[in-house]
C-alpha positions as CSV (number, residue, x, y, z in Angstrom):
1,M,-30.3,-206.1,54.6
2,N,-29.4,-209.8,54.1
3,R,-32.8,-211.2,53.3
4,Y,-34.1,-212.5,49.9
5,P,-37.7,-212.1,48.9
6,W,-39.6,-215.3,48.3
7,W,-39.4,-215.1,44.5
8,K,-35.7,-215.2,44.6
9,Y,-35.8,-218.4,46.6
10,A,-38.4,-219.7,44.1
11,I,-35.9,-219.0,41.3
12,I,-33.2,-221.0,43.2
13,A,-35.6,-223.9,43.9
14,V,-36.7,-224.0,40.2
15,A,-33.1,-223.9,39.0
16,L,-32.1,-226.7,41.4
17,L,-35.1,-228.9,40.4
18,I,-34.5,-228.4,36.6
19,G,-30.8,-229.0,37.1
20,L,-31.4,-232.3,39.0
21,I,-34.0,-233.6,36.5
22,Y,-31.9,-232.9,33.4
23,T,-28.7,-234.1,35.0
24,L,-30.2,-237.4,36.2
25,P,-30.3,-239.2,32.8
26,N,-26.5,-239.0,32.5
27,F,-26.1,-241.3,35.5
28,F,-28.0,-244.3,34.0
29,G,-25.3,-245.2,31.4
30,E,-26.0,-246.8,28.1
31,A,-27.4,-250.1,27.0
32,P,-26.6,-252.1,23.8
33,A,-29.2,-251.6,21.0
34,V,-30.0,-252.3,17.4
35,Q,-30.8,-249.6,15.0
36,V,-32.8,-250.2,11.7
37,S,-32.4,-247.5,9.1
38,S,-33.4,-247.3,5.4
39,G,-30.9,-248.9,3.1
40,K,-32.2,-247.1,0.0
41,A,-32.9,-243.5,-0.6
42,T,-36.3,-244.2,-2.1
43,L,-37.4,-246.3,0.9
44,K,-39.1,-244.2,3.7
45,L,-39.4,-245.6,7.2
46,D,-42.5,-245.2,9.3
47,A,-44.0,-246.6,12.5
48,S,-45.3,-249.7,10.6
49,L,-41.8,-251.2,10.8
50,V,-42.0,-251.5,14.6
51,P,-44.4,-254.5,14.5
52,R,-42.2,-256.3,11.9
53,V,-39.1,-255.8,14.2
54,E,-41.1,-257.0,17.2
55,K,-42.3,-260.1,15.3
56,A,-38.7,-260.9,14.2
57,L,-37.5,-260.7,17.8
58,A,-40.4,-262.8,19.1
59,D,-39.7,-265.5,16.4
60,A,-36.1,-265.6,17.5
61,G,-37.0,-265.8,21.2
62,V,-35.3,-262.5,22.0
63,T,-36.7,-260.0,24.5
64,A,-36.2,-256.3,24.1
65,D,-36.6,-253.6,26.7
66,F,-38.5,-251.6,24.1
67,V,-38.8,-251.1,20.4
68,Q,-39.6,-247.6,19.2
69,F,-39.7,-245.4,16.0
70,D,-37.9,-242.1,16.4
71,G,-38.7,-240.5,13.1
72,N,-35.7,-241.6,11.1
73,S,-35.1,-245.2,12.4
74,V,-36.4,-248.0,14.6
75,K,-34.4,-248.7,17.7
76,A,-34.6,-251.7,20.0
77,R,-32.8,-251.8,23.4
78,F,-31.5,-254.9,25.1
79,A,-30.1,-256.0,28.4
80,D,-26.7,-257.3,27.3
81,T,-24.4,-257.5,24.3
82,D,-25.1,-261.2,23.5
83,T,-28.8,-260.5,23.2
84,Q,-28.0,-257.5,21.0
85,I,-25.9,-259.5,18.5
86,K,-28.6,-262.3,18.4
87,A,-31.3,-259.7,17.8
88,K,-29.3,-258.0,15.0
89,D,-29.0,-261.3,13.1
90,A,-32.7,-262.1,13.6
91,I,-33.8,-258.6,12.4
92,A,-31.4,-258.7,9.4
93,R,-32.7,-262.1,8.2
94,A,-36.4,-261.0,8.6
95,L,-36.1,-257.6,6.9
96,N,-33.5,-258.4,4.2
97,P,-34.3,-261.7,2.5
98,D,-31.8,-260.8,-0.3
99,A,-28.5,-260.1,1.6
100,A,-26.9,-259.0,-1.7
101,D,-29.5,-256.2,-2.1
102,P,-30.5,-255.1,1.4
103,S,-33.4,-252.7,1.8
104,Y,-32.6,-251.9,5.4
105,I,-29.4,-251.2,7.3
106,V,-29.3,-253.1,10.6
107,A,-26.5,-251.8,12.8
108,L,-25.3,-252.1,16.4
109,N,-25.8,-249.0,18.5
110,L,-26.0,-247.7,22.1
111,L,-29.0,-246.2,23.9
112,S,-29.5,-244.5,27.3
113,R,-30.8,-246.7,30.1
114,S,-32.8,-243.7,31.6
115,P,-36.4,-244.5,32.5
116,T,-39.2,-243.5,30.1
117,W,-40.7,-240.8,32.5
118,L,-37.5,-238.8,32.1
119,A,-37.6,-239.2,28.3
120,S,-41.2,-237.9,28.4
121,L,-39.9,-234.7,29.9
122,H,-37.3,-234.6,27.1
123,A,-34.6,-235.1,29.8
124,L,-32.0,-236.9,27.7
125,P,-28.3,-237.6,28.4
126,M,-25.5,-235.7,26.7
127,Y,-24.2,-237.2,23.5
128,L,-20.7,-238.7,24.1
129,G,-18.0,-238.2,21.5
130,L,-16.0,-240.9,19.8
131,D,-13.3,-240.8,22.5
132,L,-15.8,-241.5,25.2
133,R,-18.6,-243.6,23.6
134,G,-16.6,-245.6,21.1
135,G,-17.6,-245.8,17.5
136,V,-16.0,-245.7,14.0
137,H,-13.6,-243.2,12.4
138,F,-13.1,-242.9,8.7
139,L,-10.6,-240.8,6.7
140,M,-11.9,-240.3,3.2
141,Q,-10.0,-239.2,0.1
142,V,-11.8,-237.1,-2.4
143,D,-11.0,-237.9,-6.0
144,M,-10.1,-234.3,-7.2
145,K,-9.3,-235.6,-10.7
146,G,-12.8,-237.0,-10.8
147,A,-14.2,-233.6,-9.9
148,L,-12.4,-232.0,-12.8
149,T,-13.5,-234.8,-15.2
150,K,-17.1,-234.2,-14.1
151,R,-16.7,-230.5,-14.7
152,A,-15.3,-231.2,-18.2
153,D,-18.3,-233.4,-19.0
154,A,-20.6,-230.5,-18.0
155,M,-18.7,-228.0,-20.1
156,A,-18.9,-230.2,-23.1
157,G,-22.7,-230.1,-22.9
158,D,-22.6,-226.3,-22.4
159,M,-20.5,-226.0,-25.6
160,R,-23.0,-228.0,-27.6
161,T,-25.8,-225.7,-26.5
162,L,-23.8,-222.5,-27.1
163,L,-22.7,-223.4,-30.6
164,R,-26.2,-224.6,-31.5
165,D,-27.7,-221.3,-30.3
166,K,-25.3,-219.4,-32.5
167,S,-25.7,-221.7,-35.5
168,I,-22.0,-222.6,-35.6
169,R,-21.4,-226.0,-37.1
170,H,-18.8,-228.3,-35.6
171,A,-17.5,-231.7,-36.5
172,G,-17.7,-233.1,-33.0
173,I,-17.2,-232.3,-29.3
174,Q,-15.4,-234.8,-26.9
175,R,-13.7,-234.7,-23.6
176,T,-10.0,-235.6,-23.5
177,G,-8.9,-236.0,-19.9
178,D,-9.8,-232.8,-18.1
179,A,-10.0,-230.8,-21.3
180,V,-12.7,-230.5,-24.0
181,E,-11.9,-230.8,-27.7
182,V,-14.0,-229.3,-30.5
183,R,-13.4,-230.2,-34.2
184,F,-14.1,-227.9,-37.1
185,R,-13.9,-228.1,-41.0
186,D,-12.5,-224.6,-41.6
187,A,-10.5,-221.9,-39.8
188,A,-13.3,-219.3,-40.1
189,T,-15.8,-221.4,-38.3
190,R,-13.2,-222.2,-35.6
191,S,-12.4,-218.5,-35.1
192,A,-16.1,-217.7,-34.8
193,A,-16.6,-220.5,-32.3
194,R,-13.6,-219.4,-30.3
195,N,-15.0,-215.9,-29.9
196,V,-18.4,-217.3,-28.7
197,L,-16.9,-219.8,-26.3
198,A,-14.3,-217.5,-24.8
199,D,-17.0,-215.0,-23.9
200,A,-19.3,-217.6,-22.4
201,L,-16.7,-219.8,-20.7
202,P,-14.1,-217.4,-19.2
203,D,-12.7,-220.2,-16.9
204,L,-11.2,-222.0,-19.9
205,A,-7.9,-221.4,-21.7
206,W,-8.2,-222.1,-25.4
207,T,-5.5,-223.7,-27.7
208,E,-5.8,-224.2,-31.4
209,G,-4.4,-227.2,-33.3
210,A,-5.0,-229.6,-36.1
211,E,-5.6,-233.4,-36.3
212,G,-5.7,-234.9,-39.8
213,A,-8.2,-233.0,-42.0
214,D,-9.9,-231.4,-39.0
215,L,-9.0,-228.2,-37.1
216,T,-9.3,-228.5,-33.3
217,L,-10.0,-226.1,-30.5
218,V,-9.1,-227.4,-27.0
219,G,-10.4,-225.8,-23.9
220,A,-8.8,-226.5,-20.5
221,L,-9.6,-225.1,-17.1
222,K,-7.3,-222.3,-15.9
223,P,-5.3,-223.2,-12.7
224,E,-7.3,-220.8,-10.5
225,A,-10.6,-222.2,-11.9
226,A,-9.5,-225.8,-11.4
227,R,-8.6,-225.0,-7.8
228,R,-12.0,-223.4,-7.3
229,V,-13.8,-226.5,-8.7
230,Q,-11.9,-228.7,-6.3
231,E,-12.7,-226.5,-3.3
232,Q,-16.4,-226.5,-4.3
233,A,-16.4,-230.3,-4.8
234,L,-14.9,-230.8,-1.3
235,K,-17.5,-228.5,0.3
236,Q,-20.4,-230.1,-1.6
237,N,-19.2,-233.6,-0.6
238,I,-19.1,-232.6,3.1
239,T,-22.6,-231.1,2.9
240,T,-24.0,-234.2,1.2
241,L,-22.4,-236.5,3.8
242,H,-24.0,-234.4,6.5
243,N,-27.4,-234.6,4.9
244,R,-27.3,-238.4,4.3
245,I,-25.9,-239.4,7.7
246,N,-28.3,-237.0,9.6
247,E,-31.2,-238.7,7.8
248,L,-30.1,-242.0,9.3
249,G,-30.4,-240.7,12.8
250,V,-26.7,-241.2,13.9
251,A,-26.2,-239.2,17.0
252,E,-23.9,-236.2,16.6
253,P,-21.7,-237.3,13.7
254,V,-18.5,-235.4,13.1
255,I,-17.8,-234.6,9.4
256,Q,-15.1,-232.1,8.7
257,Q,-12.4,-231.3,6.2
258,Q,-8.8,-232.3,6.8
259,G,-6.2,-230.9,4.5
260,L,-6.9,-230.0,0.9
261,D,-8.7,-233.2,-0.3
262,R,-9.6,-235.3,2.7
263,V,-12.7,-235.6,4.9
264,V,-12.9,-237.0,8.5
265,V,-16.1,-238.9,9.3
266,Q,-16.8,-240.0,12.9
267,L,-19.9,-241.9,13.9
268,P,-20.1,-242.2,17.7
269,G,-21.9,-245.3,19.1
270,V,-21.7,-247.3,15.9
271,Q,-19.6,-250.4,16.6
272,D,-20.2,-252.3,13.3
273,T,-17.6,-251.1,10.8
274,A,-19.3,-252.9,7.8
275,K,-22.6,-251.2,8.5
276,A,-20.9,-247.9,9.0
277,K,-19.4,-248.2,5.5
278,D,-23.0,-248.8,4.3
279,I,-24.0,-245.6,5.9
280,I,-21.1,-243.7,4.3
281,G,-21.9,-245.5,1.0
282,R,-25.4,-244.1,1.0
283,T,-24.2,-240.9,-0.6
284,A,-26.1,-240.7,-3.9
285,T,-25.7,-239.1,-7.3
286,L,-28.6,-237.3,-8.9
287,E,-29.1,-237.3,-12.7
288,V,-31.9,-236.0,-15.0
289,R,-32.3,-237.9,-18.3
290,L,-35.0,-238.2,-21.0
291,V,-37.2,-241.3,-21.3
292,D,-37.2,-243.3,-24.5
293,D,-40.9,-243.8,-25.5
294,S,-40.2,-245.5,-28.8
295,V,-41.7,-248.8,-29.9
296,E,-38.3,-250.5,-29.5
297,A,-38.0,-249.1,-26.0
298,A,-41.5,-250.4,-25.1
299,A,-40.5,-253.8,-26.3
300,G,-37.2,-253.6,-24.3
301,A,-39.1,-252.6,-21.2
302,A,-41.5,-255.5,-21.6
303,G,-38.7,-257.9,-22.0
304,T,-39.8,-258.9,-25.5
305,G,-37.0,-257.2,-27.3
306,P,-33.5,-255.8,-26.8
307,V,-32.9,-252.4,-25.1
308,P,-32.2,-249.8,-27.9
309,F,-28.7,-248.6,-28.4
310,G,-27.8,-245.6,-26.2
311,T,-30.4,-246.4,-23.5
312,E,-30.6,-248.2,-20.2
313,R,-33.3,-250.1,-18.4
314,Y,-34.4,-248.9,-14.9
315,V,-37.3,-249.5,-12.5
316,E,-39.7,-246.9,-11.3
317,R,-40.8,-246.6,-7.7
318,G,-43.9,-248.6,-8.4
319,G,-41.8,-251.4,-9.9
320,A,-42.6,-250.7,-13.6
321,P,-39.6,-250.9,-16.0
322,L,-38.5,-247.8,-17.8
323,I,-36.1,-247.2,-20.7
324,V,-33.9,-244.1,-20.1
325,K,-31.5,-242.5,-22.5
326,R,-27.8,-242.5,-21.4
327,Q,-27.3,-238.8,-22.1
328,V,-27.3,-236.9,-18.8
329,I,-29.1,-233.6,-19.1
330,L,-28.6,-232.2,-15.6
331,T,-26.9,-233.5,-12.4
332,G,-27.4,-232.6,-8.7
333,D,-24.7,-229.9,-9.1
334,N,-27.3,-227.8,-10.9
335,L,-30.0,-228.2,-8.3
336,T,-30.0,-225.5,-5.5
337,D,-33.2,-226.4,-3.7
338,A,-36.2,-228.8,-3.7
339,Q,-39.3,-228.2,-1.6
340,P,-42.7,-229.9,-1.4
341,G,-45.8,-227.9,-2.3
342,F,-49.0,-227.9,-4.4
343,D,-49.8,-227.2,-8.0
344,G,-51.2,-223.7,-8.3
345,Q,-53.9,-224.8,-10.8
346,T,-54.9,-228.3,-9.8
347,Q,-53.9,-228.1,-6.1
348,E,-52.2,-231.5,-6.5
349,P,-49.1,-232.3,-4.4
350,A,-46.0,-231.2,-6.2
351,V,-42.3,-230.8,-5.8
352,H,-40.8,-227.3,-6.6
353,L,-37.2,-227.3,-7.8
354,T,-34.8,-224.4,-8.1
355,L,-31.9,-224.6,-10.6
356,D,-28.8,-222.6,-11.0
357,A,-28.3,-220.3,-14.0
358,K,-26.6,-222.9,-16.1
359,G,-29.1,-225.6,-15.2
360,A,-32.0,-223.2,-15.9
361,R,-30.6,-222.5,-19.4
362,I,-30.1,-226.2,-20.2
363,F,-33.6,-227.1,-18.8
364,R,-35.3,-224.4,-20.9
365,D,-33.7,-225.7,-24.1
366,I,-34.4,-229.4,-23.3
367,T,-38.1,-228.8,-22.3
368,R,-38.7,-226.7,-25.4
369,E,-37.5,-229.4,-27.7
370,N,-39.2,-232.3,-25.9
371,V,-42.7,-231.2,-25.0
372,G,-45.0,-234.2,-24.5
373,K,-42.1,-236.5,-23.6
374,R,-41.2,-237.9,-20.2
375,M,-38.2,-236.9,-18.2
376,A,-36.7,-239.2,-15.6
377,I,-35.0,-238.1,-12.3
378,L,-32.6,-240.9,-11.2
379,L,-30.8,-241.4,-7.9
380,F,-27.7,-243.6,-8.0
381,E,-26.5,-245.3,-4.9
382,K,-23.6,-247.7,-4.7
383,G,-23.6,-248.1,-8.5
384,K,-27.4,-248.9,-8.7
385,G,-29.8,-246.4,-10.1
386,E,-33.5,-245.9,-9.2
387,V,-36.1,-243.6,-10.9
388,V,-37.4,-241.2,-8.2
389,T,-40.0,-239.8,-10.6
390,A,-40.6,-239.5,-14.3
391,P,-43.0,-236.7,-15.1
392,V,-44.3,-235.6,-18.5
393,I,-42.9,-232.3,-19.9
394,R,-46.1,-230.2,-20.5
395,S,-44.4,-227.0,-21.9
396,E,-41.1,-225.1,-22.1
397,I,-39.9,-224.4,-18.6
398,G,-37.7,-221.3,-18.1
399,G,-36.5,-219.1,-15.2
400,G,-34.9,-221.9,-13.2
401,R,-38.2,-222.8,-11.4
402,V,-39.4,-226.3,-12.1
403,Q,-42.5,-228.1,-10.8
404,I,-42.9,-231.9,-10.7
405,S,-46.5,-233.1,-10.2
406,G,-49.0,-235.8,-11.0
407,R,-50.0,-239.1,-9.3
408,M,-48.2,-238.0,-6.1
409,T,-49.4,-237.9,-2.5
410,T,-48.4,-235.2,-0.1
411,Q,-46.0,-237.6,1.7
412,E,-44.5,-238.7,-1.6
413,A,-43.9,-235.1,-2.6
414,S,-42.2,-234.5,0.7
415,D,-40.1,-237.6,0.4
416,T,-39.1,-236.8,-3.2
417,A,-38.1,-233.3,-2.2
418,L,-35.9,-234.6,0.6
419,L,-34.2,-237.1,-1.8
420,L,-33.5,-234.4,-4.4
421,R,-32.4,-231.8,-1.8
422,A,-29.9,-234.2,-0.3
423,G,-27.8,-233.5,-3.3
424,S,-25.1,-235.5,-5.0
425,L,-21.4,-236.1,-4.6
426,A,-19.4,-233.6,-6.7
427,A,-16.5,-236.1,-6.8
428,P,-16.0,-239.7,-5.9
429,M,-14.6,-240.6,-2.5
430,E,-12.8,-243.6,-1.1
431,I,-12.0,-244.7,2.5
432,I,-8.2,-244.6,3.0
433,E,-8.2,-245.2,6.8
434,E,-10.7,-246.7,9.2
435,R,-10.6,-247.1,12.9
436,T,-12.9,-248.7,15.4
437,I,-12.8,-247.4,19.0
438,G,-14.4,-250.0,21.3
439,P,-16.9,-249.2,24.1
440,S,-14.5,-250.6,26.7
441,L,-11.8,-247.9,25.8
442,G,-14.5,-245.3,25.8
443,A,-15.7,-246.4,29.3
444,E,-12.1,-246.2,30.5
445,N,-11.8,-242.7,29.3
446,I,-15.1,-241.8,30.9
447,G,-13.9,-243.2,34.2
448,K,-10.7,-241.3,34.2
449,G,-12.4,-238.1,33.2
450,F,-15.0,-238.4,35.9
451,D,-12.3,-239.3,38.5
452,S,-10.5,-236.0,37.6
453,V,-13.6,-234.0,38.1
454,K,-14.6,-235.9,41.3
455,Y,-11.1,-235.7,43.0
456,G,-10.8,-232.0,41.9
457,F,-14.1,-231.2,43.5
458,A,-13.3,-233.1,46.6
459,A,-9.9,-231.3,47.0
460,I,-11.6,-227.9,46.5
461,A,-14.4,-228.8,49.0
462,V,-11.9,-229.9,51.7
463,F,-9.8,-226.7,51.3
464,M,-12.8,-224.4,51.4
465,C,-14.4,-226.0,54.4
466,L,-11.2,-226.0,56.4
467,Y,-10.2,-222.4,55.5
468,Y,-13.6,-220.7,55.4
469,L,-15.6,-223.0,57.8
470,L,-19.4,-222.5,57.3
471,F,-18.8,-220.0,54.4
472,G,-16.7,-222.7,52.8
473,V,-19.6,-225.1,53.1
474,F,-21.8,-222.5,51.4
475,S,-19.2,-222.1,48.7
476,T,-19.0,-225.9,48.2
477,L,-22.7,-226.2,47.8
478,A,-22.7,-223.4,45.3
479,L,-19.9,-225.2,43.4
480,A,-22.0,-228.4,43.4
481,L,-25.0,-226.5,42.0
482,N,-22.8,-225.0,39.3
483,L,-21.7,-228.5,38.3
484,V,-25.3,-229.7,38.2
485,L,-26.5,-226.8,36.2
486,L,-23.6,-227.1,33.7
487,V,-24.4,-230.8,33.1
488,A,-28.1,-230.0,32.8
489,V,-27.6,-227.2,30.3
490,L,-25.3,-229.5,28.2
491,S,-27.9,-232.2,28.3
492,M,-30.7,-229.8,27.3
493,L,-28.7,-228.6,24.4
494,Q,-27.9,-232.2,23.5
495,A,-24.2,-231.2,23.3
496,T,-21.5,-233.7,22.6
497,L,-19.2,-234.4,25.5
498,T,-15.6,-235.3,24.7
499,L,-12.4,-235.6,26.7
500,P,-11.6,-231.9,26.1
501,G,-15.1,-231.2,27.4
502,I,-14.4,-233.1,30.6
503,A,-11.2,-231.1,31.0
504,A,-13.2,-227.9,30.6
505,I,-15.6,-229.1,33.4
506,A,-12.6,-229.7,35.7
507,L,-11.2,-226.2,34.8
508,T,-14.6,-224.6,35.4
509,L,-14.6,-225.9,39.0
510,G,-11.4,-224.1,39.7
511,M,-12.6,-220.9,38.0
512,A,-16.0,-221.0,39.7
513,I,-14.7,-221.3,43.2
514,D,-12.5,-218.2,42.6
515,A,-15.7,-216.1,42.8
516,N,-16.5,-217.4,46.2
517,V,-12.9,-216.9,47.4
518,L,-13.2,-213.2,46.3
519,I,-16.5,-212.9,48.2
520,N,-15.3,-214.5,51.3
521,E,-12.1,-212.4,51.4
522,R,-14.1,-209.2,50.9
523,V,-16.4,-210.2,53.8
524,R,-13.2,-210.8,55.9
525,E,-11.9,-207.5,54.9
526,E,-15.0,-205.7,56.0
527,L,-14.9,-207.6,59.3
528,R,-11.3,-206.5,59.8
529,N,-12.3,-202.9,59.2
530,G,-14.7,-203.2,62.2
531,R,-18.0,-203.5,60.4
532,P,-20.8,-205.5,62.1
533,P,-21.3,-209.0,60.6
534,Q,-24.6,-208.2,58.8
535,Q,-23.1,-205.1,57.2
536,A,-19.8,-207.0,56.4
537,I,-21.8,-209.7,54.6
538,S,-23.8,-207.2,52.5
539,A,-20.8,-205.0,51.7
540,G,-18.6,-208.1,50.9
541,Y,-21.0,-209.4,48.2
542,E,-21.6,-205.9,46.7
543,H,-17.9,-205.0,46.5
544,A,-16.9,-208.4,45.1
545,W,-19.5,-208.4,42.4
546,A,-17.7,-205.9,40.1
547,T,-14.4,-207.8,40.3
548,I,-16.2,-211.1,39.6
549,L,-18.0,-209.7,36.6
550,D,-14.8,-208.2,35.1
551,S,-12.9,-211.5,35.5
552,N,-15.7,-213.6,34.1
553,V,-16.3,-211.3,31.1
554,T,-12.6,-211.3,30.1
555,T,-12.5,-215.1,30.4
556,L,-15.7,-215.4,28.4
557,I,-14.1,-213.3,25.6
558,A,-11.3,-215.8,25.4
559,G,-13.8,-218.7,25.4
560,V,-15.9,-217.0,22.6
561,A,-12.7,-216.6,20.5
562,L,-12.0,-220.3,20.9
563,L,-15.6,-221.1,19.9
564,A,-15.5,-218.8,16.9
565,F,-12.1,-219.8,15.5
566,G,-11.6,-223.3,16.9
567,S,-12.7,-226.6,15.5
568,G,-13.0,-230.2,16.7
569,P,-11.8,-230.8,20.2
570,V,-10.9,-227.1,20.7
571,R,-14.5,-226.1,19.9
572,G,-15.9,-228.8,22.3
573,F,-13.7,-227.4,25.0
574,A,-14.9,-223.8,24.3
575,V,-18.6,-224.7,24.5
576,V,-18.3,-226.2,28.0
577,H,-15.9,-223.4,29.1
578,C,-18.3,-220.6,28.1
579,L,-21.4,-222.4,29.6
580,G,-19.4,-223.0,32.8
581,I,-18.6,-219.3,33.2
582,L,-22.3,-218.4,32.8
583,T,-23.6,-221.0,35.3
584,S,-20.8,-220.1,37.8
585,M,-22.0,-216.5,38.0
586,F,-25.4,-217.6,39.0
587,S,-24.3,-220.2,41.5
588,A,-21.3,-218.4,43.1
589,V,-23.1,-215.1,43.6
590,F,-26.9,-215.5,43.5
591,F,-27.2,-219.0,45.1
592,S,-24.4,-218.7,47.7
593,R,-25.9,-215.3,48.8
594,G,-29.2,-217.1,49.2
595,L,-27.7,-219.7,51.5
596,V,-26.0,-217.0,53.6
597,N,-29.2,-215.0,53.8
598,L,-31.1,-218.1,54.8
599,W,-28.7,-218.9,57.6
600,Y,-27.8,-215.5,58.9
601,G,-30.3,-213.1,57.5
602,R,-33.0,-213.5,60.2
603,K,-30.6,-213.0,63.1
604,K,-31.1,-209.4,64.1
605,K,-28.3,-209.4,66.8
606,L,-25.6,-211.3,64.9
607,K,-22.4,-211.2,66.8
608,S,-20.1,-213.4,64.7
609,V,-20.0,-215.4,61.5
610,S,-18.2,-218.7,60.8
611,I,-15.8,-217.6,58.1
612,G,-12.4,-218.7,59.5
613,Q,-9.5,-216.7,60.9
614,V,-9.8,-213.0,60.3
615,W,-6.2,-211.6,60.6
616,R,-5.7,-207.9,61.4
617,P,-2.8,-205.7,60.4
618,D,-2.0,-204.9,64.1
619,G,-1.2,-208.6,64.8
620,G,-4.5,-209.3,66.5
621,N,-7.4,-211.3,65.0
622,G,-11.0,-210.9,64.4
623,D,-12.3,-213.9,66.2
624,A,-14.4,-211.8,68.6
625,P,-16.8,-210.3,68.1
626,A,-16.9,-210.3,64.3
627,A,-15.8,-213.8,63.2
628,K,-15.7,-217.3,64.5
629,A,-13.1,-219.9,63.8
């Protein structure tokens, strides 16, 4: 009746072992470290950087616990903060000879002190949020006027294409503020142009006017269209920030909208504000332009002559100079996807691009008119532009599917696709607030949070042991397993623990012990009704299960609602809350029943159980023969 088969005890043993292994890394704490990341979008890191970092440390007489490459960055761990700072200076000098144009970002960070054998099992500690780990906090303002200006520039290009397709002559198209002005010589042409433009660009409100001898047609965004442009710009900026910061390997960054035109960026574990700004500043702008292959341009590229009017000089990835026209054909706004692949005919590595409808139309027209010429894809970072690739246009390309190939390795194709896919900022951003939370404040928060969990657990354990005696001990052990499993699951999921998360853990303890209280009271009730101890234990667990399930399901529904509709700290609380409910159902029912069965199940003639005082309605008690105080 009260015996578990061996496989159930095996499940308990495996759960206990896994829980201990994946909980263990959280007790080792963190050590100061230095993180080396790429400072340029066109610079890809690999394992060959590790020997360079090790040599820089050896030359400076600095000893590291280890130096490793983790796929996105190289990290070196040190014994103390003084060594960390000395190592950072040594690595920065070695990797960035020109401090004004650094190729690498060398930043302070924190790494777990857990041994390598745990890391080999992928047993890693939970990420700690900004309030626990320390780090930097930025509040960034999106320049919504800049988004509208950028949209107006794009519309000016669309108008040129539309009027050219319809053979409508105009005297010039220019942007004036957030509006676009088109000039005409006569009223009939202006009327025809207005009909074409109004059908093709419904988001614009048109106004006719005159300036000197010319007639004008001014198109301005309608209020609802302007609002839509601003909302899309904010969402695209957030996505771009996510892509760029994630590529740098910053653990669990927080990037979220605040208000109508602001973005909050939190980088836990990064203590160097200047380097954090570099990380934020890595957001890039993507542009597609035509290459000037004229004789004058060749002379300008070689440095033997001036750069032709309307062009700029850039450098290709291989270091060769390139003269590019100023006119922007496409921007990152028109690019929806970029994936590495192979050319269907030559099987050479290639990059496959997907453009939106407007971009596909523009690209078709440009490629039709410039077959045999080169087209440059440029990436702008912090005001400096670099040519990612400059392929030759072989034929007209329509349909919005573009392929870039030629003189490219598989790795270069993958890197180029990653750079193009990272997107561009739809509007400029500036930092209006910055805050650094030191590791000492984070350590204080951790200490207070752990104290709340520790003292709460101790108070519950004392009460349960005094009130329910041996059954209280079983309940306390089940509660301890619940805590171990909860921390292990959070670690396996690599969740971010914040102060609200610690509050959820403390709350989970109180909610988890409630199930054991229900079980113990149902066992007492069966004993009061005169059942033998073995039957009372079995009936108590069976009758309490339905109540426990109902209460946990209703609480889980509330937690899922917080998870679905909450954000930030509320969402962090909800994650721990929901996981705690699930682990408590395993520990409070399955595990505690296993302990009771192990202790009492093999006693055929059980006369009493240690479950505290069993009061009876008639004023007597159940000490004998059913219970033992």
